[in-house]
N, C-alpha and C positions, 0 to 999 in steps of 0.2 A: 128514471128508475133503473135503466139498463146498466147493470154492473158486471155483466158476465159476457165474455166472448166465447162462443161455442165452436169447437172444431170437430167436424164429423167426417169419417171416412166415406168416400163416395165412388161408386162405379156406375150408378144409373139412377135416374129419377125415381124409378120404381123401388129400388133398394132403400133409398133414403127418405122416401116420401113421408112415411108415418113419423119417423124421428123428427123430421123438419116441422111437420104439423104440430107435434106436441110442443116443441121448443118455441114455436112462434106464439103460442098461447101463454108463455111465461113472461110476466112483467119484468123480471130481472135480466132477461136476455137482451143484450145490446145488439150483437150481430151474430149471424150464423155463417161460418166459413166452411166450405166443402173441400176436403182434401182429396182431390181427384187424381187417381192413379191410372186413368184411361186417357187415350188420345182424344183431343177435341171434344171434351164433354159439353153437353148442351146446357145452356143457362137454366137456372132454377130461380123462379121469382122469390124475391125477398132474401136471397143468399148470395154470397160472393164466392166465386170459384177460385181455388188455389191449386194449380197443377203441381203435383209432386211425383217424383219417380218411385220412391219407396216410402211406405207410410211412416215407419219409425226410424228413418235415417237421420243423421246429423243435419243434413240440409233441410229436412222437413221441420225439425225443431227450431232452426233459425228462421224459417219462414213464419212459423207460428209466433215467435218472439217479435218479429217485425210488425205483425198485424195485431198484437195484443195491446189494445188501447183502452181497455176497461180495467176494473179492479181485479177481476179474476178471469182465469182461463179454464174452461171445461173441455177436456180432451176425452172424446169417446173412442175406445180402442177396438171396437168390433164393427163388422159390416151388417149388424142386425138392427132390430128396432129397439130404440131406447125410449122408455116411458118413465118420466120422473113422477114420483109420488106427489100428492098435494102438499104444497109448501116446502118440498124437499130442497129446492134451490135456495129458498130463504134460509133453511137450516144450514146448508153448506156455507152460505155467505156469513151468517151470524157467527158460526163457530170459527170461520176464518178470521173474522174481525176480533172475536174474543180471545182466541188462542195465538193469533199472529203466526200461524203455521205456514210453512212454505208450500205444503201440499196436504190435502185431505182426501180420504177415500172411505167408503161405507159398505156395510152389508147390503144385500139386495136379494132379488128373486130371479131365478132362471125359469123362463117360461118355455115349455115344450108342448107337443101335442097331448101329452099325458097330464098337463096341468102346470101349476106353479110350485116350484120347490125353493125353500129357503137356501140361500148361499152366503152364509156368514164367512168372513175372512178373519185373518189374525192380525195382531198388533205388529207394527214395524219396529225393529230394534237395530242396534249397532251391527249385529251379525246377520241381518237380513240381506245378504249379498247375492242371493240366487237371482239370476237374470229372469227366472220364471216366477218370481214372487207374485202371488195373486192379490192384486189390488182391486179386483173386479174390473168392470169395463169403463168406469167413470173415474178419471183422475182430475181433481179440482185443485188448481194451482193459484197461489198469489202471483199476479202478473209480474210484479217487481222481482219476486224470487225466481220466477221462470226465466226472465231476461238475464238475471245475474248468473244463473246456472249456465245458460247458453253462452254468455261471455267467457265463462271459465272452461268451456269445452275446447280442447286442443286438436282433436282428431276429426276426420270426416268419415264417419262410419256409414255403411250401407244398411246394416241391420241393428247396430248397437247404439243408435243415436238416443233413443228414449231412455235406455238403460244408463248410458253415460250421463245424461241430464239428471236422472234421478239420483245417481251417486254423487254428482257434483252438488246438487241441492241439499242432500243430507248432511253435507259437511258444514253448512252454516244455518240450516233451518230445520224445524221439526216436521216430521211426516206423521200425520195424525189419523188414527183409525176412529171413525165414528161408529160406535156399536149400535147402529140403528139401521133398519131396512128402509132405504130411501129411494130405490128405483127398481125397475124390472127390465130384463132383456132376455133375448132368446139364446138358449144354450145349444150351439151346433155340435160341439164335441161331446157325443154321448157315450164314448168309450168308458169302460170300467177304469177305476183308479190304477189297477195293476198294469193296464195296457198303456197308460200315459207315462208310467215311471221312466221309460227308457227313451223318451223323445229327445232328451238332451244329449244322448250319446249316439243317436242315429247317424251313421256315416254320411247320410245325405245332408245333414245339418252342419258339417264340419266347418265350412266357411263362416257360418254364423257364429259358431263356437269360438273360432279364432278371434273374431272381433270382440266378443264378450269377454274373453280372457284378457285382451289388451286393455279394455276399459276398466275391468276390475283391478288389474295389476297397477294401473295408474292411480286408481283410487287408494289402494293400499299404501302406495308410496306417499301419497298426499296426507294420509291420516297417521302415518308412522307405523303401520303394521306389516310392511313389506320385509321379507327375509331374503337377503341377497344370497346367491349361490356361492359367492367367494368372499373372502376377507383379506385384508392386508396383514402380512406377518413377515417381519424382517425385510420390509421393502418389496415383498413379492405377494402376488395374489394366490391364495391357497383355498381349497374347498372349505366352505363354511358349514361343515358337518363334523360331528364327532367320529373319530376313527374307531373301528371295532376289531379286536383281536380274536374273538370267538374262542377264548380260552377260559371263560368264567364258568364255575360250577363243575360238578362231576356227574355227568349224565350217563345212564345205562344204555340209552339208545340215542341215535342221532336225531330222529324225528318222531313226533307224535301227531297223528291226525285226530282232530277234535270234532265230534258230532254232537251238538246238543239236540235233544229230541223230546217231543211230547205228542203222542197220538199221531204217528205217521206210519201206520201199518201198511199202507199201500206202497210206500217208497223206501222204507228203512232198509230192507234187504238189498235193494239195488245200490244204495249208498254204501253199505258195509262191504258188499261184494266188490265194488269198484276200488275200495281201499286194499282189501286183502290180496287182490291180484297184482298189486304194484311190484315192479321189478326194480330193485335198488341195490347199490353196492354198499349199503349200510343197513344197520338194524333199525327197525321202526316198530311202533305199536299204534293201536287205535283205541282212543278213549271215547266211549259213547255215554254221554251224561243224560240219564233218563229222568225226566221230571214229571211225575204223576201221570204216566201213560196208563190208560185204561181200556184201550181198543185192541189189545193184543200185541202192541209194539214191544212191551217189556218181555213177553214170552218169546217173540220172534228173535230178539237179541240173544236171549238165553239159549236158543237152539244151537248157536255156534260153539264149536269145540276147538277153538284156536287160541293158543296162549298169547297171541299178539293182541287179542281183543280184550279190553278192560271195560267191563260193564259197571258203571257207577250209578247207583240208585241215589238220587239227590232230591228227595221230596221236601223241599223247603218252600213254604208259602211266600216268604219274603225275598226270594231269589229270582232274578231275571237271567237272561242269557249271558249278559256280561258277568254276573256273579258266578255262574257256572264256569265260564272261561277262567276266572281268577282262581277258582278252586282247582281246576285241572292244572293250571300253570304252576301251582305250588305243591303238587303231589310229587312224591319221591321218584316215581317211575316215569315221569314225564321226560320227553326228549329235549335235546338242545334247541330244536326248532319245533314250533307248533303250527300246523297247517290246517286251515278251516275247511270244513265241508258241511253244508246244510243238509238236513235230513231229507229234503225234497230232491236234492241234486246228485250228480255223479261226477267222478273224475273221467276225463275224456278217454284216456287209455291207460296202459300200465306204466307209462313213463312220466306221469304228472308229478308224482312226489319227488323223483330224482331231479326233474327239471327245476322245481321250485327250490329245493335245497341247494342245488348247484348255483343258483342265482345269488344266494347270500354271499358265497365265497368269491364269485366272479365280480360282483359289484360292490362288495363291502358295505352292506346295508343292514339295517335293523328290522326292516319289514320288506316283504315282496308282494306285489300285486300282480295277479295273473290276468289272462284274457279268457273270456268264456263265450260259448255258443248258446244262443237262445233256442230252446226246443219245446215241443209239447211233451205231454206225459209219455208218449210213445217214442221219444227221441227224434222226431221229425223236426228239421230246422224250421223256425218261424221268424218273421220279421221282429226286430231289425237285423237279425243275424248275428254276426260276430261283434262282440263289444270289447274293444281293445283299450279304451280309456287312454287315448294318446295325449290327453291333456296332462297326464302324469309324466312330464318331461323332467329330466335331471335338473335343468336350470330353473324351471318355474312351477313344477308340480305342486310343491307345498303351498305356494301362493294361490294358484288356481283352485286348489282343493277347497278353499273357503267359498268359492262360487258354486261349485257343482254339488250334486246331491248324493253322491256315492263314490266308492273307491274301487269297484271292480271285484272280481273273484277268480280264483281263490285268493285269500289273504293269508300270509304266513308271517310269523314273528320269531325273532331271536328271543328265547325264553327269558334270559336274564333282564332284557329290556322290558319285556312284557310284565315281569314280576315287579319291576320298578315303577312303571307307569300305571298299570292296571286299567281295567275297563270299568265304566260306570255300571252300576247294578240295574240295568234296564234291559228290555227285550226289543228295543228299537233304537237305532242310531248309535249303539254301543261300540260297534266296530269303526264307525265314522269318527267318533270322538277320539278313539284310540289312535287312529291313523293321523288325525290332525295333531294330536299331542306328540306322537313319536316324530313326525316330520318337522317339528319345531327345532329339534336338535340333531336328528339323524337323517341320512339319505334314505329314501324309499326306492327299492329296486323294481324293475318291471320285467315281465315276461310277455312278449307280444304275440307268441304263438298260442292258439286256443288249447287250453289244458283242462277245461272244466265245462260241464254241461249244466246250464241253468234251465230247469224245467218249469214251465208255466202251466198251471192247472187250476181247477176251480177251488181247491182247498188250500192254495197258497195263502200265507198269512196276510199278504197285501194284494190279493187278487181283485177284490171288489169292496173297498172300504167306504163307509158312509162319510159324509163331509165332516162330521165332528171328529172322527178318528183321523182323517187326513190332516185336519187342522192341528190336532194335538201333536201328531208326528212332525209336521212342519215347524210348529212353534218350538218344539224341543230341539230340533236340529238347528234352528236359528239361534237358540240359546247356547248351544254348543259352539257355534261360530262366534257368538258374542264373547263368550268366556275365552276362547282361543285367541281372538283378535286382541282382547284386553291384555292377555298374557304376552303376546308378541310385541305390542306397543311398549309394555313395561320392560321387556327384554332388550329392545332396541335402545330405550332411554338409558338402561343400565350400562350398555356397551358403548355409549357415546363417549 
């Protein structure tokens, strides 16, 4: 009856005891292997100990493949207690048989001291390239597919082994989401959703990020979605980006700062003041696009008697933040460059706008991504500190952008290109979609000195989202990546 080999993270008998006991009672379990990351682990009755250095390394994936002698591999990815629901392993195995999927994963419950909460996950798709894609803690593999993916792995990663294996597997087999709650485990990370958003850019994780970038870039090359930084022209290698002359259009001002806002009475004055105090060697203006504000924000904006401030009342029910950006970009009094500022945030000092505009000319780019400092509402620095998005390298930024979950701030755009590409009419992911689209053909510039203050507070739009909202957001960003990857594959085929 035993069709499943189970691989469980192990640091002590106490930590793994309940998980082991639950699995021993499952008829479909053939063997239980303990992935031990501690020195000289004590034997556990009924289990085989497999010493590993790092849980998700390439070496660990190869060790699992060597010991996978049943139909399926169950890999548990947490050091918590796993409890499978009644007949859940039968369900995994049956759907594995029926669908011939390379990997399956399922919805589940997270159990804490407060009780059990549903933890649904989202469907995997072509653009699900994030290395932090949430499969839950149980990954159920066809053993043959697992071994085939391991054979295709070329690198020896310390952190990106499981990620690399998943990408390799996705190239030849389906990854299937079971929309059923099949198990429970303990949720240790009880931070709010907004506090988790910046884990992937924490400077302390830089070594891990470099490995993930390498694995993703290799995958893009293998599926035909990689964009080279150079191309051959007349026997020479030249930059593989469109050149910009910055002479399109007749603009009254050099730059426009764009602030979309709805009900931000607590922060809107700070945002506006940080713009109006900018010191530049060019003319600029500020467009504040106000969408159905009812908390005094609209009146606060109207208090300003400065000709540079353009207050746009845009009460459209069917318009998201991206739609407002498109409206601003097509106004007659918009600047040659448009620079973003969220209504929660502030420019760091009076030189931000000059720095961002200078970067366009110095780097000949269609978009510039800045660096920001994380602060609380009172401008006190908070972890993870300065976010510089150094994954945006000139050589590989546009490829690595398909893996990461954001582009940094502030973001600035050459208006003629923005008018050409346009943002999707949404209020989440619209800037990310635009950046991916622009980077397909144009170079994106970088400013690595902090020029922006990103303030985190309880009323941030992403401070504490419920799981359904987080899933909707992640599903949409994965779709954005899917569409962009499809477009890049088509572009490469066209250019062959």
